[in-house]
C-alpha positions as CSV (number, residue, x, y, z in Angstrom):
1,M,0.0,0.0,0.0
2,E,2.9,2.3,0.6
3,K,4.0,2.1,-3.1
4,V,0.5,3.2,-4.2
5,T,0.7,6.2,-1.8
6,E,4.1,7.2,-3.2
7,I,2.8,7.0,-6.8
8,L,-0.3,9.1,-5.9
9,A,1.9,11.7,-4.1
10,G,4.2,11.9,-7.1
11,A,1.3,12.3,-9.5
12,A,-0.2,15.0,-7.3
13,L,3.1,16.8,-7.1
14,L,3.5,16.7,-10.9
15,V,0.0,18.2,-11.4
16,I,0.8,21.0,-8.9
17,V,4.1,21.8,-10.5
18,T,2.5,21.8,-14.0
19,F,-0.2,24.3,-13.0
20,A,2.3,26.5,-11.2
21,G,4.6,26.5,-14.2
22,C,1.8,27.4,-16.5
23,Q,0.8,30.3,-14.3
24,V,4.4,31.6,-14.2
25,I,4.8,31.4,-18.0
26,S,1.5,33.2,-18.5
27,T,2.4,36.0,-16.0
28,V,5.8,36.5,-17.7
29,S,4.2,36.7,-21.1
30,D,1.6,39.2,-19.9
31,N,4.2,41.4,-18.3
32,R,6.3,41.4,-21.5
33,T,3.2,42.4,-23.5
34,M,2.2,45.2,-21.1
35,K,5.8,46.5,-21.1
36,A,5.9,46.6,-24.9
37,M,2.5,48.4,-25.0
38,V,3.7,51.0,-22.6
39,T,7.0,51.4,-24.5
40,D,4.9,52.0,-27.6
41,G,3.0,54.8,-25.9
42,S,0.0,53.2,-24.3
43,D,-1.3,54.3,-21.0
44,P,-0.1,51.9,-18.3
45,I,-3.5,51.3,-16.8
46,D,-5.1,50.8,-20.2
47,A,-2.3,48.3,-21.1
48,R,-3.0,46.3,-17.9
49,C,-6.7,46.3,-18.4
50,A,-6.3,45.2,-22.0
51,V,-4.0,42.3,-21.0
52,R,-5.1,41.3,-17.5
53,G,-8.5,43.0,-17.0
54,Y,-10.5,39.9,-17.9
55,V,-8.8,37.9,-15.2
56,S,-9.2,40.1,-12.2
57,G,-12.7,41.5,-13.0
58,D,-11.1,44.8,-11.8
59,P,-13.8,47.6,-11.6
60,V,-11.1,50.1,-12.6
61,C,-11.0,48.5,-16.0
62,A,-14.8,48.6,-16.4
63,V,-14.9,52.3,-15.5
64,R,-12.0,53.1,-17.9
65,A,-13.6,51.2,-20.7
66,A,-17.0,52.9,-20.1
67,T,-15.5,56.4,-20.0
68,K,-13.2,56.2,-23.1
69,G,-14.3,58.1,-26.1
70,H,-15.0,55.9,-29.2
71,S,-14.0,56.9,-32.7
72,R,-16.7,57.0,-35.3
């Protein structure tokens, strides 16, 4: 029974490390994208809302989007 426990613990560890690695890769990619947008002249808050606003559900992003003028 101890061998089964070791295998399950190893599998659980692999799943946790995989999810954590994916989160780190996603965060690094988002940060690079936001940095490039700001370097190209975007407002830092708008860049964050464009890249990460959907994740956090941040009300600041909703207010910014609602108050921006739209071109016609």
